[in-house]
C-alpha positions in Angstrom: -119.0 -65.6 5.0 -116.3 -63.6 6.8 -117.5 -60.1 7.6 -116.0 -57.1 9.3 -118.5 -55.9 12.0 -116.8 -53.2 14.0 -113.7 -51.1 14.0 -112.3 -49.4 17.2 -109.6 -46.8 17.0 -107.9 -44.8 19.8 -104.9 -42.6 20.0 -104.2 -42.7 16.2 -103.5 -39.5 14.3 -106.5 -37.1 14.9 -108.4 -39.7 16.9 -107.9 -39.1 20.6 -110.7 -41.0 22.4 -112.0 -44.3 21.2 -114.0 -44.1 18.0 -116.3 -47.1 17.4 -117.6 -47.7 13.9 -120.1 -50.4 13.3 -120.5 -51.9 9.9 -124.0 -52.4 8.4 -125.0 -55.6 6.7 -125.6 -55.5 3.0 -124.9 -51.8 2.7 -121.8 -49.7 2.2 -120.2 -47.7 5.1 -120.1 -44.1 4.0 -117.8 -41.7 5.9 -118.9 -38.1 5.4 -118.1 -34.7 6.9 -116.2 -31.6 6.1 -112.6 -31.5 5.0 -109.9 -32.4 7.6 -112.4 -34.0 9.9 -110.5 -37.3 10.0 -112.2 -39.5 7.4 -108.9 -40.5 5.9 -107.4 -41.3 9.3 -110.2 -43.9 9.8 -109.2 -45.4 6.4 -105.5 -45.3 7.4 -106.2 -47.1 10.6 -108.0 -49.9 8.8 -105.2 -50.1 6.3 -102.6 -50.4 9.1 -104.2 -53.5 10.6 -105.6 -55.1 7.4 -103.5 -53.7 4.5 -100.3 -54.6 2.8 -97.8 -54.0 5.5 -97.3 -56.5 8.4 -98.6 -54.3 11.3 -96.2 -55.3 14.0 -93.1 -54.8 11.8 -93.8 -51.2 11.1 -92.8 -48.5 13.7 -95.3 -45.7 13.7 -94.0 -42.2 13.0 -94.5 -39.4 15.5 -97.4 -37.8 13.6 -99.3 -41.1 13.8 -99.7 -40.7 17.5 -102.4 -38.4 18.9 -101.1 -34.9 19.3 -97.9 -36.1 17.6 -96.6 -37.3 21.0 -95.2 -40.8 20.9 -93.7 -40.4 24.4 -97.2 -40.3 26.0 -99.0 -42.0 23.2 -100.7 -45.3 22.8 -102.2 -46.5 19.5 -105.0 -49.0 19.7 -106.7 -50.4 16.6 -109.1 -53.4 16.8 -111.1 -55.0 14.0 -114.0 -57.3 15.0 -115.2 -60.1 12.7 -118.0 -62.4 12.1 -117.2 -65.8 10.5 -113.4 -65.5 11.0 -111.9 -68.9 11.9 -108.4 -70.2 13.0 -107.7 -73.8 12.2 -106.3 -74.6 15.6 -108.2 -72.2 17.8 -111.6 -72.0 16.3 -113.6 -68.7 16.0 -111.8 -65.4 16.1 -113.5 -62.4 17.6 -111.1 -59.7 16.6 -107.6 -58.7 15.5 -105.9 -56.2 17.7 -102.9 -53.9 17.2 -101.4 -51.9 20.1 -98.3 -49.6 19.9 -97.2 -48.2 23.3 -93.7 -46.8 23.3 -94.1 -45.5 26.9 -94.6 -49.1 28.2 -91.4 -50.2 26.6 -93.1 -53.3 25.1 -93.0 -54.8 21.7 -96.0 -54.0 19.5 -99.0 -56.2 20.3 -100.5 -57.8 17.3 -102.8 -60.7 18.1 -106.1 -62.3 17.2 -108.5 -62.7 20.1 -111.0 -65.4 20.6 -114.5 -64.8 22.1 -113.0 -65.9 25.4 -110.1 -63.3 25.1 -107.5 -66.0 24.4 -104.6 -64.6 22.4 -103.9 -66.2 19.0 -100.9 -65.6 16.7 -102.0 -63.9 13.5 -100.7 -66.2 10.8 -100.6 -65.3 7.1 -103.3 -67.8 6.4 -105.6 -66.2 9.0 -104.8 -62.7 7.7 -105.6 -63.8 4.1 -109.2 -64.3 5.3 -109.6 -60.7 6.2 -108.0 -58.1 4.0 -108.5 -54.4 3.2 -107.9 -53.1 -0.3 -107.6 -49.3 -0.5 -108.3 -47.6 -3.8 -106.9 -44.2 -3.1 -107.8 -41.0 -4.8 -105.0 -41.6 -7.4 -107.0 -44.6 -8.7 -104.0 -46.9 -9.2 -105.9 -49.7 -10.9 -102.8 -50.7 -12.9 -101.1 -51.4 -9.6 -104.0 -53.4 -8.2 -104.2 -55.6 -11.3 -100.5 -56.4 -11.4 -98.1 -58.6 -9.5 -96.1 -55.6 -8.2 -96.6 -57.0 -4.6 -98.3 -60.0 -3.1 -100.9 -57.7 -1.7 -102.4 -56.5 -4.9 -105.9 -57.6 -5.9 -104.6 -59.7 -8.7 -101.9 -61.4 -6.6 -104.4 -62.3 -3.9 -106.9 -63.6 -6.4 -104.4 -65.7 -8.4 -102.8 -67.1 -5.2 -106.2 -68.5 -4.1 -106.8 -69.7 -7.7 -103.4 -71.4 -7.8 -104.0 -73.2 -4.4 -107.2 -74.7 -5.7 -105.7 -75.4 -9.1 -102.7 -77.5 -7.9 -104.7 -79.4 -5.3 -105.4 -82.0 -7.9 -102.1 -83.7 -9.1 -103.7 -85.1 -12.2 -104.8 -81.7 -13.3 -101.3 -80.4 -12.8 -99.8 -83.0 -15.1 -102.4 -82.2 -17.8 -101.5 -78.5 -17.5 -97.8 -79.3 -17.8 -98.5 -81.2 -21.0 -100.6 -78.4 -22.5 -98.1 -75.7 -21.7 -95.3 -77.8 -23.1 -97.1 -77.6 -26.4 -97.2 -73.8 -26.1 -93.4 -73.8 -25.3 -92.8 -75.9 -28.4 -94.6 -73.3 -30.5 -92.3 -70.6 -29.1 -89.3 -72.5 -30.3 -90.6 -72.1 -33.9 -89.5 -68.5 -33.7 -85.9 -68.7 -34.9 -84.8 -65.5 -33.2 -86.3 -66.5 -29.9 -84.7 -70.0 -30.2 -81.3 -68.5 -31.0 -81.5 -66.1 -28.1 -82.4 -68.8 -25.6 -79.6 -71.1 -26.9 -77.1 -68.2 -26.8 -78.1 -67.3 -23.3 -77.8 -70.9 -22.0 -74.4 -71.4 -23.7 -73.0 -68.1 -22.3 -74.2 -68.9 -18.8 -72.7 -72.4 -19.0 -69.3 -71.0 -20.0 -69.3 -68.4 -17.3 -70.4 -70.8 -14.6 -68.1 -73.6 -15.7 -66.2 -75.2 -12.8 -68.6 -73.9 -10.2 -70.3 -76.3 -7.7 -73.7 -75.4 -9.0 -75.3 -75.1 -12.4 -78.0 -72.8 -13.7 -80.5 -73.5 -16.5 -82.8 -71.1 -18.2 -86.3 -72.2 -19.1 -88.7 -69.9 -20.9 -91.6 -72.2 -20.0 -95.0 -70.7 -19.9 -95.9 -72.7 -16.9 -94.3 -73.1 -13.5 -96.5 -75.0 -11.0 -94.9 -73.0 -8.2 -96.3 -69.7 -9.4 -98.8 -70.5 -12.1 -100.8 -67.3 -11.3 -98.0 -65.2 -12.7 -98.8 -66.4 -16.2 -102.2 -64.7 -16.2 -102.9 -61.0 -16.8 -106.0 -58.8 -16.5 -106.3 -56.2 -19.2 -109.2 -53.9 -20.2 -111.0 -54.7 -23.5 -113.0 -52.4 -25.7 -115.1 -53.7 -28.6 -113.1 -56.9 -28.7 -109.7 -55.1 -28.7 -107.3 -55.3 -25.7 -106.3 -52.0 -24.3 -103.7 -50.7 -21.9 -104.6 -49.2 -18.6 -103.0 -45.9 -19.8 -105.8 -45.7 -22.4 -108.5 -45.7 -19.7 -110.1 -42.7 -18.2 -109.6 -42.4 -14.4 -113.4 -42.9 -13.9 -113.3 -46.1 -15.9 -110.3 -47.3 -13.8 -112.3 -46.7 -10.7 -115.3 -48.7 -11.9 -113.1 -51.6 -13.0 -111.5 -51.8 -9.6 -114.9 -51.9 -8.0 -116.1 -54.7 -10.3 -112.9 -56.7 -9.8 -113.2 -56.6 -6.0 -116.9 -57.5 -6.2 -116.2 -60.5 -8.3 -113.4 -61.5 -5.9 -115.6 -61.3 -2.8 -118.4 -63.3 -4.4 -116.0 -66.0 -5.6 -114.2 -66.4 -2.3 -117.0 -65.8 0.2 -116.2 -62.4 1.6 -113.3 -61.4 3.8 -112.4 -58.5 1.6 -113.1 -54.9 2.5 -112.8 -52.5 -0.4 -112.1 -48.9 0.5 -112.7 -46.2 -2.1 -111.6 -42.7 -1.3 -113.6 -40.0 -3.0 -115.5 -42.2 -5.5 -117.0 -39.0 -7.0 -113.6 -37.9 -8.3 -113.4 -37.9 -12.1 -117.1 -38.7 -12.5 -119.8 -36.3 -13.7 -122.9 -35.9 -11.4 -125.1 -38.4 -13.1 -122.3 -41.0 -13.1 -121.9 -40.3 -9.4 -125.6 -41.1 -8.8 -125.3 -44.3 -10.9 -122.1 -45.4 -9.1 -123.7 -44.8 -5.7 -126.7 -47.0 -6.6 -124.4 -49.6 -8.1 -122.3 -49.8 -5.0 -125.4 -50.3 -2.9 -126.5 -53.2 -5.1 -123.0 -54.8 -5.0 -123.0 -54.9 -1.2 -126.2 -57.0 -1.3 -124.1 -60.1 -2.0 -121.0 -60.1 0.0 -118.8 -57.2 -0.9 -118.0 -54.8 2.0 -117.4 -51.3 0.8 -116.2 -48.3 2.7 -116.4 -44.9 1.0 -115.0 -41.5 2.1 -116.9 -38.9 0.1 -117.9 -35.2 -0.2 -120.8 -36.0 -2.5 -124.4 -36.5 -1.4 -124.8 -38.8 -4.4 -123.4 -41.6 -2.2 -125.7 -41.0 0.8 -128.8 -43.1 1.0 -131.1 -42.4 3.8 -132.6 -45.9 3.5 -129.1 -47.1 4.4 -128.7 -44.6 7.2 -127.1 -47.0 9.6 -124.1 -47.1 7.2 -123.7 -43.3 7.2 -121.1 -42.1 9.6 -120.6 -38.4 10.2 -117.0 -37.6 11.0 -116.1 -34.3 12.5 -113.6 -32.6 14.8 -114.5 -31.4 18.3 -111.7 -29.4 20.0 -109.2 -30.8 17.5 -110.1 -34.4 18.0 -112.0 -36.6 15.5 -115.4 -38.0 16.6 -117.9 -40.1 14.7 -121.7 -40.0 14.8 -123.9 -42.8 13.5 -127.6 -43.0 13.9 -129.8 -46.1 13.7 -133.4 -45.8 12.5 -134.6 -46.3 16.1 -132.3 -43.5 17.4 -133.4 -41.0 14.8 -137.1 -41.8 15.5 -136.6 -41.4 19.2 -134.8 -38.1 18.7 -137.7 -36.8 16.5 -140.3 -37.9 19.0 -138.4 -36.1 21.8 -138.5 -33.0 19.7 -142.1 -32.7 18.7 -142.7 -35.4 16.1 -145.9 -37.5 16.4 -145.0 -40.8 18.0 -147.3 -42.9 15.8 -145.6 -41.5 12.7 -142.0 -41.3 13.9 -141.3 -45.0 14.4 -138.2 -47.0 13.6 -140.1 -48.7 10.7 -141.4 -45.5 9.1 -138.7 -42.9 9.8 -136.3 -43.7 7.1 -138.8 -43.9 4.2 -140.3 -40.7 5.6 -137.0 -38.8 5.2 -135.9 -40.7 2.1 -138.9 -39.7 0.0 -138.1 -36.0 0.2 -134.3 -36.1 0.5 -132.7 -34.2 -2.3 -129.0 -33.9 -3.0 -129.3 -30.3 -2.0 -130.7 -31.1 1.4 -128.3 -34.0 2.0 -125.4 -31.6 1.3 -126.0 -30.2 4.8 -124.4 -33.3 6.2 -121.1 -32.1 4.7 -121.3 -28.6 6.3 -120.2 -27.1 9.5 -123.5 -25.4 10.1 -126.9 -25.5 8.4 -129.3 -22.7 7.7 -132.8 -23.9 6.7 -134.9 -21.6 4.6 -138.3 -22.0 2.9 -137.3 -21.9 -0.7 -135.1 -20.8 -3.5 -135.7 -17.1 -3.0 -134.0 -17.1 0.4 -131.4 -19.6 -0.7 -130.2 -17.3 -3.5 -130.5 -14.0 -1.8 -129.5 -14.6 1.9 -125.8 -15.7 1.2 -125.3 -12.5 -0.7 -126.6 -10.3 2.2 -124.8 -12.3 4.8 -121.5 -11.9 2.9 -122.0 -8.1 2.8 -122.7 -8.2 6.5 -119.3 -10.0 7.1 -120.3 -13.7 7.0 -119.1 -15.6 3.9 -121.1 -18.8 4.2 -119.1 -20.6 1.5 -115.8 -19.8 3.2 -117.0 -21.1 6.6 -118.8 -24.2 5.3 -122.3 -23.0 6.1 -125.0 -24.6 3.9 -128.1 -22.6 3.2 -130.7 -25.2 2.3 -134.2 -24.7 0.9 -136.6 -27.3 2.3 -139.5 -26.3 0.0 -142.0 -25.0 2.4 -142.6 -24.1 6.1 -144.0 -27.6 6.8 -140.5 -29.1 6.2 -138.5 -26.8 8.5 -139.2 -28.8 11.7 -138.6 -32.1 9.9 -135.1 -31.3 8.6 -134.1 -29.4 11.8 -134.7 -32.6 13.7 -132.6 -34.6 11.2 -129.5 -32.3 11.2 -129.6 -31.6 14.9 -129.8 -35.3 15.6 -126.4 -35.5 14.0 -125.1 -32.7 16.2 -125.0 -30.1 13.4 -125.7 -26.5 14.5 -128.9 -25.6 12.6 -130.6 -22.2 12.1 -134.2 -21.7 10.9 -135.4 -18.8 8.8 -139.0 -18.2 7.5 -141.6 -15.4 7.2 -145.2 -15.1 8.4 -146.8 -15.4 5.0 -149.8 -17.6 5.8 -150.1 -19.0 2.3 -150.5 -22.8 2.8 -150.3 -22.2 6.5 -153.3 -20.1 7.4 -153.7 -21.7 10.9 -150.0 -21.2 11.6 -149.5 -24.9 12.5 -146.4 -25.3 10.3 -144.7 -22.3 11.8 -145.7 -23.2 15.3 -144.3 -26.7 14.7 -140.9 -25.2 13.7 -140.7 -23.0 16.7 -141.9 -25.7 19.1 -139.3 -28.1 17.7 -136.5 -25.5 18.3 -137.6 -25.4 21.9 -139.7 -22.2 22.3 -142.4 -22.2 25.0 -146.0 -21.9 23.7 -146.5 -18.5 25.3 -143.7 -17.0 23.2 -144.9 -18.5 19.9 -148.3 -16.8 19.4 -146.9 -13.2 19.4 -144.2 -14.2 17.0 -146.7 -15.7 14.5 -148.6 -12.4 14.5 -145.6 -10.2 14.2 -144.8 -8.1 11.1 -141.4 -7.1 12.4 -138.1 -8.7 11.4 -137.2 -10.9 14.4 -133.6 -12.2 14.9 -133.0 -14.7 17.7 -130.3 -17.2 18.6 -131.7 -20.2 16.7 -134.3 -18.6 14.3 -135.2 -15.5 12.3 -138.6 -14.4 11.1 -138.8 -12.0 8.2 -142.0 -10.3 9.3 -145.1 -10.9 7.2 -143.2 -11.5 4.0 -139.5 -11.8 3.1 -139.6 -9.3 0.2 -141.9 -6.8 2.0 -139.7 -6.8 5.0 -136.6 -6.0 2.9 -138.5 -3.2 1.1 -139.4 -1.7 4.4 -135.9 -1.7 5.9 -134.0 -0.8 2.7 -135.6 2.2 0.8 -133.6 1.5 -2.4 -135.0 -2.1 -2.6 -138.1 -1.3 -4.7 -136.1 0.7 -7.3 -133.6 -2.1 -7.8 -136.5 -4.6 -7.9 -138.2 -2.7 -10.7 -134.9 -2.6 -12.6 -134.6 -6.3 -12.2 -138.0 -7.1 -13.7 -137.3 -4.8 -16.6 -133.8 -6.2 -17.3 -134.6 -9.9 -16.7 -138.0 -9.7 -18.5 -139.3 -11.8 -15.6 -140.9 -11.2 -12.2 -139.7 -14.6 -10.9 -139.2 -14.1 -7.2 -135.9 -16.1 -6.8 -134.3 -14.3 -9.8 -135.5 -10.9 -8.8 -134.4 -11.4 -5.2 -130.9 -12.5 -6.2 -130.6 -9.5 -8.7 -131.5 -7.1 -5.9 -129.2 -8.8 -3.4 -126.2 -8.5 -5.8 -126.8 -4.7 -6.2 -128.1 -3.5 -2.9 -125.5 -2.0 -0.6 -126.8 -2.0 3.0 -126.1 0.9 5.2 -125.2 -0.8 8.5 -126.0 2.4 10.5 -129.7 2.0 9.7 -132.1 -0.4 11.3 -132.1 -2.8 8.3 -128.3 -2.9 8.2 -128.1 -3.5 12.0 -130.6 -6.4 11.7 -128.6 -7.9 8.9 -125.4 -7.7 11.0 -127.2 -9.2 13.9 -128.4 -12.1 11.8 -124.9 -12.8 10.5 -123.6 -12.7 14.0 -126.2 -15.1 15.3 -125.4 -17.6 12.6 -121.6 -17.2 13.0 -121.9 -17.9 16.8 -124.5 -20.7 16.3 -123.9 -23.9 18.3 -126.0 -27.0 18.6 -129.4 -26.1 20.2 -129.8 -29.5 22.0 -127.7 -32.5 22.8 
């Protein structure tokens, strides 16, 4: 089976230095990250080399070169394959495209053998390895039409046609069958009259010319039999038009069609779906994410660009690629199970537990959509629970840091014991991560969980013990400790807190900590000239200036 194994991109759009993306086996490749990080540029690069247009015949525009500078630019895109064969030259390692205006050479578009021999990329070779991009506009009606030879339907029917006409006897039988259909058409008097009139008029107009022209409304032409077939949606036995479908339904049909194509013709197709979450409600997103993972088990290669954690599966972590910009240039980060395990061990995890075999199930068992949303953020703030998650963003905004605006995810990890665990995960991907907790010793009477969090961040042991006993609000570069208890600390530094808290309980009819904390945060106006206000400002500043704690 033909399979794309690796894509290398350099000098293309926002990609300055070489980005290498390896494709997992039997799992989708999921490109994640914040907006404008360069996910779509990875897709565009793949489309350039494997999509509809013949790569060497298209001159790149200025903005397609890194830094919009074609004079000093060089675009390099190379796709590596497993199972790709050339009739004359045998196995093909990769297909490479190079545009280099500064060198004054023609575009380089060649296939390369394992021994680096250059092979011409024929149409037949390229038909073995194709990319179909289902963009955000979900143009299923285009893909299931004959608008171009590159649509899904055209590719499928061309393969079907080649196999169909390979048997001359079968062709003759088909001609006879379709002649019967044509004879039935002639029973419609209006159609028969139209055809005869058209033929007679053409004959009169072309009379005396050196060539003739006949008109045949045959249902079958052996040169393009596939044009006789159509794919249309069906509901409860009735044929529908694509205009009647919802956009979510169109998306699912495109996926199913590509899956059937890949299974029937042994791979070689890479289906790219941009933002599969678009037009789908949250439960449908989860279902589609699971369905895509199942489809990739038997041949279909899928690439997703997404902003939804519903499509992130930690058990398929090797297919998750974090795309981000560093100093304006797109970079990619992919972790294998072994790499994640090694990072965790290097930052305090027990070696016997953090193994390549155990690490993914360990994280997967407690990975919620809320936690995984941190992969789409610029920065991550880990908190113990819902109380801090609801209240802290309100306080931080009043202190001048709007976490939503700046793409900062405040994530509850449901207990102190999970702070170190998820700090390791996010920092392993290079995401700046801040940790917030209090010294409430419920479920942590020996302080082991809090100590684990601080040790993981990198604090020396001699600094940790005083912090665990402190009842003061500590604000540091990579962590903050809200004294003995989050609410008690806020009561101590903001005198009006208790009064608003009492009003919350009376109005809400509940003493639920998360609800009361959010109610108070919405109504409390900190005085930034007081100690509490200054601490709050300091915390906002630390998070705003946060960078990755380790490399």
